[in-house]
MIDOMAR-978014 format. One record per residue (C-alpha): x, y, z; residue number from 1. Coordinates in steps of 0.2 Angstrom, whole numbers, always signed. Last residue first. Example, Ala and Ser with C-alpha at 12.3 -4.5 7.8 and 13.67 -1.06 7.14 Angstrom:
BEGIN
+-------+-------+-------+-----+
:     u :     v :     w :   k :
+-------+-------+-------+-----+
:   +68 :    -5 :   +36 :   2 :
:   +62 :   -22 :   +39 :   1 :
+-------+-------+-------+-----+
***
This chain:
BEGIN
+-------+-------+-------+-----+
:     u :     v :     w :   k :
+-------+-------+-------+-----+
:   +21 :   +14 :   +24 : 330 :
:   +30 :   +28 :   +15 : 329 :
:   +24 :   +44 :   +24 : 328 :
:   +11 :   +57 :   +25 : 327 :
:    -4 :   +48 :   +17 : 326 :
:    -1 :   +32 :   +27 : 325 :
:    +0 :   +40 :   +44 : 324 :
:   -14 :   +52 :   +41 : 323 :
:   -26 :   +38 :   +35 : 322 :
:   -20 :   +27 :   +49 : 321 :
:   -23 :   +40 :   +62 : 320 :
:   -41 :   +43 :   +55 : 319 :
:   -43 :   +24 :   +58 : 318 :
:   -37 :   +24 :   +76 : 317 :
:   -47 :   +40 :   +81 : 316 :
:   -64 :   +35 :   +73 : 315 :
:   -61 :   +18 :   +82 : 314 :
:   -66 :   +26 :   +98 : 313 :
:   -83 :   +30 :   +91 : 312 :
:   -86 :   +12 :   +84 : 311 :
:   -82 :    +4 :  +101 : 310 :
:   -94 :   +17 :  +108 : 309 :
:  -108 :   +12 :   +96 : 308 :
:  -106 :    -7 :  +100 : 307 :
:  -124 :   -10 :  +105 : 306 :
:  -129 :   -28 :  +107 : 305 :
:  -129 :   -27 :  +126 : 304 :
:  -142 :   -13 :  +126 : 303 :
:  -140 :    +6 :  +129 : 302 :
:  -144 :   +10 :  +111 : 301 :
:  -157 :    -4 :  +110 : 300 :
:  -167 :    +1 :  +125 : 299 :
:  -165 :   +20 :  +122 : 298 :
:  -175 :   +17 :  +106 : 297 :
:  -167 :   +21 :   +89 : 296 :
:  -170 :   +34 :   +75 : 295 :
:  -181 :   +45 :   +85 : 294 :
:  -183 :   +45 :  +104 : 293 :
:  -195 :   +52 :  +117 : 292 :
:  -209 :   +57 :  +104 : 291 :
:  -222 :   +70 :  +107 : 290 :
:  -220 :   +81 :   +92 : 289 :
:  -216 :   +98 :   +98 : 288 :
:  -211 :   +96 :  +116 : 287 :
:  -203 :   +79 :  +112 : 286 :
:  -193 :   +87 :   +97 : 285 :
:  -187 :  +101 :  +108 : 284 :
:  -182 :   +89 :  +122 : 283 :
:  -171 :   +79 :  +110 : 282 :
:  -164 :   +95 :  +103 : 281 :
:  -158 :  +101 :  +120 : 280 :
:  -151 :   +84 :  +124 : 279 :
:  -156 :   +71 :  +138 : 278 :
:  -173 :   +67 :  +131 : 277 :
:  -168 :   +49 :  +125 : 276 :
:  -162 :   +40 :  +109 : 275 :
:  -157 :   +55 :   +98 : 274 :
:  -140 :   +49 :   +92 : 273 :
:  -124 :   +59 :   +90 : 272 :
:  -117 :   +47 :   +83 : 271 :
:  -111 :   +36 :   +69 : 270 :
:  -123 :   +22 :   +75 : 269 :
:  -121 :    +3 :   +76 : 268 :
:  -131 :   -11 :   +83 : 267 :
:  -125 :   -29 :   +83 : 266 :
:  -134 :   -44 :   +77 : 265 :
:  -128 :   -61 :   +83 : 264 :
:  -143 :   -63 :   +94 : 263 :
:  -155 :   -63 :   +79 : 262 :
:  -161 :   -51 :   +66 : 261 :
:  -179 :   -52 :   +71 : 260 :
:  -174 :   -49 :   +89 : 259 :
:  -165 :   -33 :   +84 : 258 :
:  -180 :   -27 :   +74 : 257 :
:  -192 :   -31 :   +89 : 256 :
:  -180 :   -22 :  +101 : 255 :
:  -182 :    -6 :   +91 : 254 :
:  -172 :    +3 :   +77 : 253 :
:  -184 :   +16 :   +70 : 252 :
:  -189 :   +12 :   +52 : 251 :
:  -208 :   +13 :   +55 : 250 :
:  -204 :   +31 :   +62 : 249 :
:  -196 :   +36 :   +45 : 248 :
:  -209 :   +44 :   +35 : 247 :
:  -220 :   +53 :   +48 : 246 :
:  -204 :   +58 :   +58 : 245 :
:  -195 :   +63 :   +42 : 244 :
:  -210 :   +74 :   +36 : 243 :
:  -212 :   +82 :   +53 : 242 :
:  -193 :   +86 :   +54 : 241 :
:  -191 :   +94 :   +37 : 240 :
:  -196 :  +111 :   +42 : 239 :
:  -181 :  +112 :   +54 : 238 :
:  -170 :  +116 :   +38 : 237 :
:  -156 :  +105 :   +34 : 236 :
:  -138 :  +111 :   +38 : 235 :
:  -134 :   +96 :   +49 : 234 :
:  -144 :   +81 :   +44 : 233 :
:  -161 :   +76 :   +49 : 232 :
:  -166 :   +58 :   +52 : 231 :
:  -151 :   +54 :   +63 : 230 :
:  -141 :   +39 :   +59 : 229 :
:  -144 :   +20 :   +58 : 228 :
:  -135 :    +3 :   +57 : 227 :
:  -141 :   -14 :   +60 : 226 :
:  -126 :   -26 :   +59 : 225 :
:  -125 :   -45 :   +57 : 224 :
:  -142 :   -46 :   +49 : 223 :
:  -151 :   -63 :   +49 : 222 :
:  -168 :   -54 :   +45 : 221 :
:  -166 :   -36 :   +45 : 220 :
:  -173 :   -32 :   +28 : 219 :
:  -188 :   -43 :   +29 : 218 :
:  -193 :   -36 :   +45 : 217 :
:  -190 :   -18 :   +40 : 216 :
:  -200 :   -19 :   +24 : 215 :
:  -195 :    -6 :   +11 : 214 :
:  -180 :   -15 :    +4 : 213 :
:  -165 :   -10 :    -7 : 212 :
:  -152 :   -24 :    -9 : 211 :
:  -133 :   -24 :   -13 : 210 :
:  -124 :   -40 :   -13 : 209 :
:  -105 :   -41 :   -13 : 208 :
:   -95 :   -54 :   -23 : 207 :
:   -80 :   -43 :   -26 : 206 :
:   -81 :   -40 :   -44 : 205 :
:  -100 :   -39 :   -47 : 204 :
:  -100 :   -28 :   -31 : 203 :
:   -89 :   -15 :   -40 : 202 :
:  -101 :   -14 :   -55 : 201 :
:  -116 :   -14 :   -43 : 200 :
:  -107 :    +1 :   -34 : 199 :
:  -107 :   +11 :   -50 : 198 :
:  -125 :    +7 :   -53 : 197 :
:  -130 :   +12 :   -35 : 196 :
:  -121 :   +28 :   -37 : 195 :
:  -131 :   +33 :   -53 : 194 :
:  -147 :   +28 :   -44 : 193 :
:  -144 :   +39 :   -29 : 192 :
:  -147 :   +30 :   -13 : 191 :
:  -165 :   +26 :    -7 : 190 :
:  -175 :   +38 :    +3 : 189 :
:  -189 :   +40 :   -10 : 188 :
:  -191 :   +21 :    -9 : 187 :
:  -196 :   +21 :    +9 : 186 :
:  -182 :   +14 :   +19 : 185 :
:  -171 :    -1 :   +21 : 184 :
:  -154 :    +0 :   +12 : 183 :
:  -146 :   -17 :   +13 : 182 :
:  -128 :   -21 :   +10 : 181 :
:  -121 :   -39 :   +10 : 180 :
:  -102 :   -37 :   +10 : 179 :
:   -88 :   -40 :    -2 : 178 :
:   -76 :   -27 :    +4 : 177 :
:   -78 :   -14 :   -10 : 176 :
:   -97 :   -16 :   -11 : 175 :
:   -99 :   -14 :    +8 : 174 :
:   -88 :    +2 :    +7 : 173 :
:   -98 :   +10 :    -7 : 172 :
:  -115 :    +6 :    +1 : 171 :
:  -108 :   +12 :   +18 : 170 :
:  -102 :   +28 :   +10 : 169 :
:  -119 :   +32 :    +1 : 168 :
:  -130 :   +28 :   +16 : 167 :
:  -119 :   +39 :   +27 : 166 :
:  -116 :   +53 :   +16 : 165 :
:  -134 :   +56 :    +9 : 164 :
:  -148 :   +47 :    +1 : 163 :
:  -150 :   +32 :   +14 : 162 :
:  -163 :   +40 :   +25 : 161 :
:  -168 :   +27 :   +37 : 160 :
:  -161 :   +10 :   +42 : 159 :
:  -144 :    +3 :   +35 : 158 :
:  -143 :   -16 :   +36 : 157 :
:  -126 :   -23 :   +36 : 156 :
:  -124 :   -42 :   +31 : 155 :
:  -107 :   -49 :   +33 : 154 :
:  -101 :   -59 :   +18 : 153 :
:   -83 :   -52 :   +18 : 152 :
:   -80 :   -41 :   +33 : 151 :
:   -70 :   -52 :   +45 : 150 :
:   -67 :   -58 :   +63 : 149 :
:   -85 :   -53 :   +68 : 148 :
:   -83 :   -41 :   +83 : 147 :
:   -66 :   -34 :   +79 : 146 :
:   -69 :   -34 :   +60 : 145 :
:   -86 :   -25 :   +63 : 144 :
:   -77 :   -11 :   +73 : 143 :
:   -63 :    -9 :   +59 : 142 :
:   -77 :    -8 :   +47 : 141 :
:   -86 :    +6 :   +56 : 140 :
:   -70 :   +16 :   +59 : 139 :
:   -66 :   +15 :   +40 : 138 :
:   -84 :   +20 :   +36 : 137 :
:   -83 :   +35 :   +47 : 136 :
:   -67 :   +41 :   +38 : 135 :
:   -76 :   +40 :   +22 : 134 :
:   -91 :   +52 :   +25 : 133 :
:   -98 :   +56 :    +8 : 132 :
:  -111 :   +67 :    -1 : 131 :
:  -115 :   +81 :   +11 : 130 :
:   -96 :   +81 :   +16 : 129 :
:   -87 :   +74 :   +31 : 128 :
:   -69 :   +73 :   +38 : 127 :
:   -62 :   +72 :   +20 : 126 :
:   -43 :   +72 :   +21 : 125 :
:   -32 :   +83 :   +10 : 124 :
:   -14 :   +78 :    +6 : 123 :
:    -3 :   +92 :    +1 : 122 :
:    -2 :  +102 :   -15 : 121 :
:   -16 :  +113 :    -9 : 120 :
:   -25 :  +117 :   -26 : 119 :
:   -34 :  +101 :   -32 : 118 :
:   -36 :   +94 :   -14 : 117 :
:   -45 :  +110 :    -8 : 116 :
:   -55 :  +109 :   -24 : 115 :
:   -61 :   +91 :   -20 : 114 :
:   -65 :   +96 :    -2 : 113 :
:   -76 :  +110 :    -9 : 112 :
:   -84 :   +99 :   -23 : 111 :
:   -90 :   +87 :   -10 : 110 :
:  -102 :  +100 :    -4 : 109 :
:  -104 :  +104 :   +15 : 108 :
:   -92 :  +104 :   +29 : 107 :
:   -78 :   +94 :   +37 : 106 :
:   -60 :   +97 :   +29 : 105 :
:   -44 :   +90 :   +35 : 104 :
:   -28 :   +98 :   +28 : 103 :
:   -10 :   +90 :   +28 : 102 :
:    +8 :   +96 :   +29 : 101 :
:    +5 :  +114 :   +33 : 100 :
:   +11 :  +131 :   +29 :  99 :
:   +13 :  +132 :   +10 :  98 :
:    -3 :  +121 :    +8 :  97 :
:   -12 :  +133 :   +19 :  96 :
:   -10 :  +147 :    +7 :  95 :
:   -13 :  +137 :    -8 :  94 :
:   -29 :  +129 :    -1 :  93 :
:   -36 :  +146 :    +5 :  92 :
:   -33 :  +153 :   -13 :  91 :
:   -42 :  +139 :   -21 :  90 :
:   -57 :  +139 :    -9 :  89 :
:   -59 :  +158 :   -12 :  88 :
:   -55 :  +171 :    +1 :  87 :
:   -66 :  +184 :    +8 :  86 :
:   -81 :  +173 :   +13 :  85 :
:   -77 :  +155 :    +5 :  84 :
:   -62 :  +153 :   +17 :  83 :
:   -60 :  +168 :   +28 :  82 :
:   -55 :  +157 :   +43 :  81 :
:   -61 :  +154 :   +61 :  80 :
:   -79 :  +157 :   +60 :  79 :
:   -84 :  +139 :   +56 :  78 :
:   -70 :  +132 :   +66 :  77 :
:   -51 :  +132 :   +62 :  76 :
:   -41 :  +120 :   +73 :  75 :
:   -22 :  +119 :   +71 :  74 :
:   -13 :  +103 :   +76 :  73 :
:    +6 :  +100 :   +78 :  72 :
:   +11 :   +83 :   +74 :  71 :
:   +20 :   +69 :   +84 :  70 :
:    +9 :   +54 :   +77 :  69 :
:    +0 :   +53 :   +94 :  68 :
:    -3 :   +72 :   +93 :  67 :
:   -11 :   +70 :   +76 :  66 :
:   -22 :   +55 :   +81 :  65 :
:   -28 :   +65 :   +97 :  64 :
:   -33 :   +80 :   +86 :  63 :
:   -40 :   +71 :   +71 :  62 :
:   -51 :   +60 :   +83 :  61 :
:   -56 :   +75 :   +94 :  60 :
:   -62 :   +84 :   +79 :  59 :
:   -71 :   +70 :   +71 :  58 :
:   -79 :   +63 :   +87 :  57 :
:   -86 :   +80 :   +93 :  56 :
:   -91 :   +89 :   +78 :  55 :
:   -96 :  +106 :   +72 :  54 :
:   -99 :  +109 :   +53 :  53 :
:   -88 :  +122 :   +43 :  52 :
:   -73 :  +114 :   +51 :  51 :
:   -55 :  +116 :   +43 :  50 :
:   -42 :  +106 :   +53 :  49 :
:   -24 :  +110 :   +50 :  48 :
:    -9 :   +99 :   +50 :  47 :
:    +9 :  +101 :   +56 :  46 :
:   +24 :   +90 :   +54 :  45 :
:   +39 :   +90 :   +66 :  44 :
:   +36 :   +72 :   +72 :  43 :
:   +27 :   +62 :   +59 :  42 :
:   +32 :   +44 :   +65 :  41 :
:   +27 :   +48 :   +83 :  40 :
:   +23 :   +30 :   +87 :  39 :
:   +25 :   +28 :  +106 :  38 :
:   +21 :   +10 :  +112 :  37 :
:    +9 :   +11 :  +127 :  36 :
:    +2 :    -6 :  +123 :  35 :
:   -15 :    +1 :  +119 :  34 :
:    -7 :   +14 :  +108 :  33 :
:    +3 :    +0 :   +99 :  32 :
:   -13 :   -11 :   +97 :  31 :
:   -23 :    +4 :   +90 :  30 :
:    -8 :    +8 :   +77 :  29 :
:    -9 :   -11 :   +71 :  28 :
:   -28 :   -11 :   +70 :  27 :
:   -27 :    +5 :   +60 :  26 :
:   -14 :    -2 :   +48 :  25 :
:   -24 :   -17 :   +45 :  24 :
:   -39 :    -6 :   +41 :  23 :
:   -29 :    +5 :   +30 :  22 :
:   -22 :   -10 :   +20 :  21 :
:   -40 :   -16 :   +18 :  20 :
:   -45 :    +0 :   +10 :  19 :
:   -29 :    +0 :    -1 :  18 :
:   -33 :   -18 :    -7 :  17 :
:   -50 :   -13 :   -12 :  16 :
:   -43 :    +1 :   -22 :  15 :
:   -46 :   +18 :   -16 :  14 :
:   -54 :   +33 :   -25 :  13 :
:   -72 :   +26 :   -23 :  12 :
:   -69 :   +27 :    -4 :  11 :
:   -70 :   +46 :    -5 :  10 :
:   -58 :   +61 :    -2 :   9 :
:   -42 :   +54 :    +6 :   8 :
:   -28 :   +64 :    -3 :   7 :
:   -12 :   +56 :    -9 :   6 :
:    +5 :   +62 :    -4 :   5 :
:   +10 :   +44 :    +2 :   4 :
:    -4 :   +31 :    -2 :   3 :
:    +8 :   +17 :    -5 :   2 :
:    +0 :    +0 :    +0 :   1 :
+-------+-------+-------+-----+
***
């Protein structure tokens, strides 16, 4: 695997072997950290994190991973730079490319991170765009490997709105790794047909299966993983809440769905999750719509089959692998 000086923008850019190599490297770096073995292989380098959307896991994962690798880390939040306001993406990229060794971007359109990579002259890493969330999928797949031993043939069912970054990226990742991917939602929430066609070509080469099913009980039968995400993404207007609640409540992950899948099934969520009333937005939704959870019940989220915090930790280990591999010969 040679990813030195390459950007990490979407999983479609990687070969299947490169994706598997990043997962192996992440497992190795995780083992080193757990054993207390220093791995400051990029000491003296510096990276900058550009965030147009706030985050807990992505920011902390990049910062801790950067420090573990010996690098200096600069965080620029939504109001921390002139990018897109007084300075173009291209100009921002060329300025930062002269000062830093790598750039992370988390924000809106995929074209923004693609333009940063085009002009920066250094590796650029996609921390999330509207279309793709590749670092999350590496964390998800490392977690599945840890719990099931392998990825190939494992059935992952994504419940809910599969049109955007999580549904898209999970479908791509499952296609590349020979898994069984199911999007379970009303048809209007299925992934983009052009991307589906692209993934079907990949699946034909890897032995993956891609399905799109509207019936939750049919979709989740014998699943190894049931995965969901919030029903309304960052940047979407509040006006869509009622529609999403009406459309997606039948796709909430419940104890009945987990039982239908079987004891082997594990629950995953990229977080944050609306599973109780302990958040400001959760309370607002309850006051307005009278529901105490959204995409997953608290019983499932806090239950023994939930591996969401293993998954959250693995954001850091897999992001570290991406930075380590793209900044050095590994």
